[in-house]
C-alpha positions in Angstrom: 38.8 43.8 -7.2 40.5 41.0 -5.3 41.2 41.4 -1.6 44.8 41.8 -0.5 46.5 39.8 2.2 46.1 42.7 4.6 42.3 42.9 3.9 42.1 39.1 4.6 43.9 39.6 7.9 41.5 42.5 8.8 38.5 40.3 7.9 39.7 37.5 10.1 40.3 39.9 13.0 36.9 41.4 12.5 35.2 37.9 12.6 37.2 37.1 15.7 36.0 40.2 17.5 32.4 39.5 16.4 32.7 35.9 17.7 34.0 37.2 21.0 31.0 39.4 21.5 28.3 36.9 20.6 25.4 37.1 23.0 24.7 33.4 23.0 26.7 31.0 25.0 28.7 28.6 22.8 31.0 25.9 24.2 34.7 26.3 23.7 35.1 23.4 21.2 32.3 24.6 19.0 33.9 28.1 18.9 37.2 26.5 17.9 35.5 24.7 15.0 33.8 27.9 14.0 37.1 29.7 14.0 38.7 27.1 11.8 35.7 27.3 9.4 35.9 31.1 9.3 39.7 31.0 8.7 39.4 28.5 5.9 36.6 30.5 4.1 38.4 33.8 4.5 41.7 32.4 3.1 39.9 30.8 0.2 39.1 34.4 -0.9 42.8 34.8 -1.9 42.1 32.3 -4.7 39.1 34.2 -6.1 39.9 36.4 -9.1 37.1 38.9 -8.9 34.7 38.2 -6.1 31.7 40.5 -5.5 30.6 41.3 -1.9 27.2 39.8 -2.5 28.7 36.5 -3.9 31.0 36.3 -0.8 28.1 36.8 1.6 26.0 34.3 -0.2 28.7 31.7 -0.1 29.4 32.3 3.6 25.7 32.2 4.5 25.6 28.7 3.0 29.0 27.4 4.3 29.0 29.1 7.7 25.3 28.9 8.7 26.1 28.0 12.3 28.4 31.0 12.6 25.9 33.5 11.2 23.2 32.0 13.5 25.0 33.0 16.7 26.3 36.4 15.6 24.8 39.6 17.0 21.9 41.5 15.3 23.1 43.4 12.3 26.2 41.4 11.8 25.5 40.4 8.2 24.7 44.0 7.1 27.9 45.3 8.8 29.9 42.5 7.1 28.5 43.4 3.7 29.3 47.1 4.2 32.9 46.2 5.3 33.3 44.1 2.1 31.9 46.8 -0.1 34.3 49.4 1.5 37.3 47.1 1.1 36.6 46.0 -2.4 35.1 49.3 -3.7 37.7 51.7 -2.3 40.6 49.7 -3.7 42.3 48.9 -0.4 
């Protein structure tokens, strides 16, 4: 099932919250670039017909390696659960 615009908004907010609680110090400009990359990747999901949570995670791991690198422990597993809930429950 494709994600709705509301789901996309929630994902973007969730990423923003996770980026704000990163334990590592990252300079302001680098965080701004990461936010742009996150936003672009999330909005690209609107064009996918039937994405699977695992395909989304795999793409994001490749395209947003630097973002995943600074995120707190357990971030990827939490993200996968969120995607499964959003896509499986038919939000």
